[in-house]
KETISE-427513 format. One record per atom (N, C-alpha, C, CB): residue number from 1; atom name; x, y, z. Coordinates in nm, 4 decimals. Each point is the difference from the previous one (the first is absolute). Glycine has a CB too. Layout:
<NUM,"CA",<X,Y,Z>>
...
END
This chain:
<1,"N",<0.2188,-0.5476,-2.5709>>
<1,"CA",<-0.0535,0.0840,0.1056>>
<1,"C",<-0.0306,-0.0869,0.1221>>
<1,"CB",<-0.0965,0.1623,-0.1702>>
<2,"N",<0.1529,-0.1245,0.2834>>
<2,"CA",<-0.0193,-0.0749,0.1239>>
<2,"C",<-0.1298,0.0428,0.0673>>
<2,"CB",<0.2493,-0.0223,0.0282>>
<3,"N",<-0.3285,-0.0747,0.0125>>
<3,"CA",<-0.1254,0.0295,0.0664>>
<3,"C",<0.0216,-0.0051,0.1513>>
<3,"CB",<-0.1325,-0.0943,-0.1952>>
<4,"N",<0.0859,0.1981,0.2654>>
<4,"CA",<0.0153,0.0023,0.1443>>
<4,"C",<-0.1055,-0.0875,0.0659>>
<4,"CB",<0.0966,0.2306,-0.0132>>
<5,"N",<-0.0592,-0.2843,0.1295>>
<5,"CA",<-0.0912,-0.0844,0.0765>>
<5,"C",<0.0354,0.0119,0.1475>>
<5,"CB",<-0.0284,-0.1604,-0.1947>>
<6,"N",<-0.0631,0.1179,0.2792>>
<6,"CA",<0.0252,0.0011,0.1439>>
<6,"C",<0.0892,-0.1188,0.0363>>
<6,"CB",<-0.2229,0.1140,0.0439>>
<7,"N",<0.3298,-0.0846,0.0291>>
<7,"CA",<0.0884,-0.1041,0.0519>>
<7,"C",<0.0153,0.0218,0.1504>>
<7,"CB",<0.1246,-0.0197,-0.2228>>
<8,"N",<-0.0973,-0.0856,0.2942>>
<8,"CA",<0.0174,0.0079,0.1446>>
<8,"C",<0.1493,0.0008,0.0318>>
<8,"CB",<-0.2211,-0.1194,0.0400>>
<9,"N",<0.2617,0.2194,0.0383>>
<9,"CA",<0.1395,0.0117,0.0429>>
<9,"C",<0.0029,0.0342,0.1486>>
<9,"CB",<0.0733,0.0741,-0.2323>>
<10,"N",<0.0449,-0.0813,0.2918>>
<10,"CA",<0.0168,0.0440,0.1384>>
<10,"C",<-0.0079,0.1521,0.0046>>
<10,"CB",<0.1432,-0.2025,0.0546>>
<11,"N",<-0.2020,0.2548,0.0492>>
<11,"CA",<-0.0143,0.1446,0.0151>>
<11,"C",<0.1353,0.0714,-0.0094>>
<11,"CB",<-0.2024,-0.0390,0.1431>>
<12,"N",<0.3083,-0.0264,-0.1021>>
<12,"CA",<0.1332,0.0613,-0.0058>>
<12,"C",<0.0462,0.0251,-0.1437>>
<12,"CB",<0.0550,-0.1140,0.2152>>
<13,"N",<-0.1201,0.0508,-0.3142>>
<13,"CA",<0.0372,0.0171,-0.1400>>
<13,"C",<-0.0759,0.1099,-0.0724>>
<13,"CB",<0.0556,-0.2373,0.0006>>
<14,"N",<-0.1482,0.3026,0.0683>>
<14,"CA",<-0.0790,0.1084,-0.0609>>
<14,"C",<0.0869,0.1228,-0.0191>>
<14,"CB",<-0.2104,-0.0879,0.1063>>
<15,"N",<0.1896,0.1564,-0.2188>>
<15,"CA",<0.0752,0.1215,-0.0313>>
<15,"C",<-0.0955,0.1170,-0.0194>>
<15,"CB",<0.1822,-0.1371,-0.1067>>
<16,"N",<-0.1315,0.2568,0.1247>>
<16,"CA",<-0.0776,0.1207,-0.0269>>
<16,"C",<-0.0497,-0.0043,-0.1436>>
<16,"CB",<0.1341,0.1322,0.1691>>
<17,"N",<-0.2625,-0.0999,-0.1875>>
<17,"CA",<-0.0614,-0.0036,-0.1319>>
<17,"C",<-0.0758,-0.1277,-0.0282>>
<17,"CB",<0.1796,0.1464,-0.0755>>
<18,"N",<-0.1591,-0.2512,0.1565>>
<18,"CA",<-0.0720,-0.1255,-0.0194>>
<18,"C",<-0.1488,0.0186,0.0296>>
<18,"CB",<0.2079,-0.1291,0.0600>>
<19,"N",<-0.2904,0.0573,-0.1341>>
<19,"CA",<-0.1443,-0.0057,0.0236>>
<19,"C",<-0.0272,-0.1238,0.0835>>
<19,"CB",<-0.0543,0.1212,-0.2184>>
<20,"N",<-0.0068,-0.1030,0.3374>>
<20,"CA",<-0.0268,-0.1095,0.0928>>
<20,"C",<-0.1490,-0.0292,0.0082>>
<20,"CB",<0.2037,0.0621,0.1305>>
<21,"N",<-0.2351,-0.1883,-0.1050>>
<21,"CA",<-0.1362,-0.0372,0.0372>>
<21,"C",<0.0102,-0.0522,0.1426>>
<21,"CB",<-0.0736,-0.0561,-0.2423>>
<22,"N",<0.0140,0.1293,0.3347>>
<22,"CA",<0.0069,-0.0323,0.1417>>
<22,"C",<-0.0903,-0.1189,0.0326>>
<22,"CB",<0.0511,0.2407,0.0520>>
<23,"N",<-0.0310,-0.3050,0.0630>>
<23,"CA",<-0.0849,-0.1131,0.0382>>
<23,"C",<-0.1495,0.0353,0.0004>>
<23,"CB",<0.1902,-0.0857,0.1370>>
<24,"N",<-0.2241,0.2111,-0.1142>>
<24,"CA",<-0.1399,0.0437,-0.0003>>
<24,"C",<-0.0574,0.0096,-0.1409>>
<24,"CB",<0.0448,0.1248,0.2102>>
<25,"N",<0.0441,-0.1306,-0.3118>>
<25,"CA",<-0.0418,0.0175,-0.1387>>
<25,"C",<0.0216,0.1407,-0.0513>>
<25,"CB",<-0.1656,-0.1768,0.0367>>
<26,"N",<0.1949,0.2698,0.0525>>
<26,"CA",<0.0284,0.1381,-0.0380>>
<26,"C",<0.1312,0.0051,-0.0766>>
<26,"CB",<-0.1253,0.0869,0.2011>>
<27,"N",<0.1297,-0.0064,-0.3061>>
<27,"CA",<0.1228,0.0178,-0.0767>>
<27,"C",<0.0619,0.1352,0.0322>>
<27,"CB",<-0.0895,-0.1474,-0.1835>>
<28,"N",<0.2214,0.1514,0.1806>>
<28,"CA",<0.0729,0.1242,0.0255>>
<28,"C",<0.1284,0.0024,-0.0809>>
<28,"CB",<-0.0975,0.0135,0.2310>>
<29,"N",<0.1439,0.1064,-0.2616>>
<29,"CA",<0.1294,0.0186,-0.0648>>
<29,"C",<0.0951,0.0580,0.1041>>
<29,"CB",<-0.1062,0.0357,-0.2306>>
<30,"N",<0.2182,-0.1004,0.2516>>
<30,"CA",<0.0932,0.0368,0.1066>>
<30,"C",<0.0757,0.1282,-0.0361>>
<30,"CB",<0.0238,-0.2433,0.0629>>
<31,"N",<-0.0433,0.3458,0.0190>>
<31,"CA",<0.0722,0.1267,-0.0146>>
<31,"C",<0.1252,0.0031,0.0876>>
<31,"CB",<-0.2168,0.1146,-0.0522>>
<32,"N",<0.2043,-0.1769,0.1705>>
<32,"CA",<0.1092,-0.0017,0.0978>>
<32,"C",<-0.0014,-0.1323,0.0738>>
<32,"CB",<-0.0106,0.2507,0.0261>>
<33,"N",<0.1264,-0.2905,0.0197>>
<33,"CA",<0.0115,-0.1208,0.0820>>
<33,"C",<0.0768,0.0374,0.1266>>
<33,"CB",<-0.0048,-0.1544,-0.2050>>
<34,"N",<-0.0581,0.1295,0.3197>>
<34,"CA",<0.0649,0.0219,0.1295>>
<34,"C",<0.0467,-0.1354,0.0525>>
<34,"CB",<-0.1439,0.2058,0.0498>>
<35,"N",<0.2745,-0.2220,-0.0337>>
<35,"CA",<0.0541,-0.1242,0.0539>>
<35,"C",<0.0225,0.0171,0.1494>>
<35,"CB",<0.1094,-0.0569,-0.2211>>
<36,"N",<-0.0937,-0.0545,0.2908>>
<36,"CA",<0.0127,0.0010,0.1461>>
<36,"C",<-0.1123,0.0855,0.0590>>
<36,"CB",<0.2526,-0.0313,-0.0148>>
<37,"N",<-0.3729,0.0072,-0.0334>>
<37,"CA",<-0.1175,0.0780,0.0377>>
<37,"C",<-0.0278,-0.0134,0.1492>>
<37,"CB",<-0.0948,-0.0311,-0.2304>>
<38,"N",<0.0682,0.1438,0.2935>>
<38,"CA",<-0.0272,0.0079,0.1443>>
<38,"C",<0.1109,-0.0635,0.0834>>
<38,"CB",<-0.2436,-0.0042,-0.0516>>
<39,"N",<0.3665,0.0091,-0.0018>>
<39,"CA",<0.1145,-0.0532,0.0725>>
<39,"C",<0.0162,-0.1504,-0.0071>>
<39,"CB",<-0.0255,0.1899,0.1476>>
<40,"N",<-0.0542,-0.2568,-0.2284>>
<40,"CA",<0.0082,-0.1454,-0.0144>>
<40,"C",<0.0679,-0.0336,-0.1324>>
<40,"CB",<-0.2093,-0.0315,0.1400>>
<41,"N",<0.3246,-0.0326,-0.1321>>
<41,"CA",<0.0759,-0.0341,-0.1200>>
<41,"C",<-0.0776,-0.0882,-0.0975>>
<41,"CB",<0.2050,0.0191,0.1365>>
<42,"N",<-0.3003,-0.0963,-0.0855>>
<42,"CA",<-0.0737,-0.0930,-0.0858>>
<42,"C",<-0.1320,0.0572,-0.0529>>
<42,"CB",<0.1042,-0.1843,0.1288>>
<43,"N",<-0.1288,0.3145,-0.1085>>
<43,"CA",<-0.1204,0.0650,-0.0532>>
<43,"C",<0.0356,0.0991,-0.1094>>
<43,"CB",<-0.1125,-0.0279,0.2213>>
<44,"N",<0.0271,0.0323,-0.3227>>
<44,"CA",<0.0144,0.0944,-0.1104>>
<44,"C",<-0.1369,0.0654,-0.0200>>
<44,"CB",<0.1880,-0.1369,-0.1127>>
<45,"N",<-0.1893,0.2627,0.0722>>
<45,"CA",<-0.1257,0.0694,-0.0253>>
<45,"C",<0.0031,0.0578,-0.1409>>
<45,"CB",<-0.0278,0.0539,0.2462>>
<46,"N",<-0.0713,-0.0918,-0.3262>>
<46,"CA",<-0.0138,0.0510,-0.1357>>
<46,"C",<-0.0974,0.1173,0.0032>>
<46,"CB",<0.0486,-0.2291,-0.1016>>
<47,"N",<-0.0124,0.3370,0.0350>>
<47,"CA",<-0.0809,0.1217,0.0028>>
<47,"C",<-0.0291,0.0448,-0.1424>>
<47,"CB",<0.1006,0.0676,0.2213>>
<48,"N",<-0.2280,-0.0405,-0.2476>>
<48,"CA",<-0.0390,0.0665,-0.1242>>
<48,"C",<-0.0435,0.1406,0.0373>>
<48,"CB",<-0.0713,-0.2187,-0.1130>>
<49,"N",<0.1356,0.3163,0.0535>>
<49,"CA",<-0.0319,0.1404,0.0240>>
<49,"C",<-0.0184,0.0640,-0.1365>>
<49,"CB",<0.1308,0.0091,0.2208>>
<50,"N",<-0.2545,-0.0128,-0.2710>>
<50,"CA",<-0.0273,0.0508,-0.1333>>
<50,"C",<-0.1226,0.0902,0.0042>>
<50,"CB",<0.1020,-0.2061,-0.1042>>
<51,"N",<-0.1336,0.2680,-0.0091>>
<51,"CA",<-0.1204,0.0815,-0.0090>>
<51,"C",<-0.1253,-0.0847,0.0169>>
<51,"CB",<0.1211,0.1584,-0.1502>>
<52,"N",<-0.1117,-0.2880,0.1181>>
<52,"CA",<-0.1161,-0.0887,0.0079>>
<52,"C",<-0.0270,-0.0513,0.1409>>
<52,"CB",<0.0461,-0.0654,-0.2333>>
<53,"N",<0.0611,0.0359,0.3079>>
<53,"CA",<-0.0216,-0.0529,0.1348>>
<53,"C",<0.1269,0.0081,0.0835>>
<53,"CB",<-0.1758,-0.1527,-0.0901>>
<54,"N",<0.1568,0.1474,0.2215>>
<54,"CA",<0.1093,-0.0174,0.0940>>
<54,"C",<-0.0318,-0.1292,0.0729>>
<54,"CB",<0.0477,0.2530,0.0264>>
<55,"N",<0.0489,-0.3451,-0.0269>>
<55,"CA",<-0.0220,-0.1307,0.0597>>
<55,"C",<0.1325,-0.0518,0.0522>>
<55,"CB",<-0.1949,-0.0472,-0.1540>>
<56,"N",<0.1912,-0.0175,0.2691>>
<56,"CA",<0.1196,-0.0633,0.0551>>
<56,"C",<-0.0357,-0.1413,0.0429>>
<56,"CB",<0.0934,0.2230,0.0768>>
<57,"N",<-0.0012,-0.3153,-0.1010>>
<57,"CA",<-0.0200,-0.1392,0.0394>>
<57,"C",<0.1298,-0.0526,0.0596>>
<57,"CB",<-0.1752,-0.0348,-0.1810>>
<58,"N",<0.1700,-0.0023,0.3077>>
<58,"CA",<0.1162,-0.0589,0.0668>>
<58,"C",<-0.0131,-0.1516,-0.0037>>
<58,"CB",<0.0259,0.2027,0.1508>>
<59,"N",<0.0873,-0.2694,-0.1618>>
<59,"CA",<0.0012,-0.1469,0.0027>>
<59,"C",<0.1411,-0.0492,0.0278>>
<59,"CB",<-0.1936,-0.0096,-0.1615>>
<60,"N",<0.2011,-0.1164,0.1966>>
<60,"CA",<0.1296,-0.0619,0.0220>>
<60,"C",<0.0783,-0.0053,-0.1299>>
<60,"CB",<-0.0945,-0.1351,0.1884>>
<61,"N",<0.2239,0.1580,-0.1806>>
<61,"CA",<0.0819,0.0034,-0.1216>>
<61,"C",<0.0055,-0.1354,-0.0705>>
<61,"CB",<0.1353,0.1808,0.1043>>
<62,"N",<-0.1637,-0.2896,-0.0338>>
<62,"CA",<-0.0024,-0.1330,-0.0615>>
<62,"C",<-0.1400,-0.0425,-0.0438>>
<62,"CB",<0.1957,-0.0597,0.1406>>
<63,"N",<-0.2954,0.1453,-0.1188>>
<63,"CA",<-0.1370,-0.0317,-0.0408>>
<63,"C",<-0.0101,-0.0010,-0.1518>>
<63,"CB",<-0.0902,0.1022,0.2118>>
<64,"N",<-0.0031,-0.1806,-0.2644>>
<64,"CA",<-0.0253,-0.0030,-0.1435>>
<64,"C",<-0.0948,0.1132,-0.0379>>
<64,"CB",<0.0363,-0.2497,-0.0048>>
<65,"N",<-0.0115,0.3092,-0.1131>>
<65,"CA",<-0.0834,0.1080,-0.0528>>
<65,"C",<-0.0085,-0.0180,-0.1512>>
<65,"CB",<0.0663,0.1600,0.1888>>
<66,"N",<-0.1810,-0.1260,-0.2461>>
<66,"CA",<-0.0159,-0.0082,-0.1447>>
<66,"C",<0.0462,0.1300,-0.0652>>
<66,"CB",<-0.1930,-0.1598,0.0280>>
<67,"N",<0.2745,0.1470,-0.1320>>
<67,"CA",<0.0569,0.1139,-0.0716>>
<67,"C",<-0.0271,-0.0192,-0.1494>>
<67,"CB",<0.1812,0.0334,0.1779>>
<68,"N",<-0.2147,0.0766,-0.2460>>
<68,"CA",<-0.0188,-0.0050,-0.1448>>
<68,"C",<0.1389,0.0043,-0.0637>>
<68,"CB",<-0.2302,0.1147,0.0123>>
<69,"N",<0.2638,-0.2196,-0.0861>>
<69,"CA",<0.1315,-0.0068,-0.0658>>
<69,"C",<-0.0150,-0.0461,-0.1428>>
<69,"CB",<0.1099,-0.0481,0.2185>>
END
């Protein structure tokens, strides 16, 4: 049985369904990913749209982010 843990990856490697820990410490599960956010090819926006919360976090596609893997 594989145990999940937080790993750091580039934001461009995040996939829908991934559990993220944002720099603020807030955790979110990615429901949608908007690429070329606000017309900038190097920006990505992760969105959680669930019954529990609505949250969006924009960041550079090369930025590091913690993902549960």
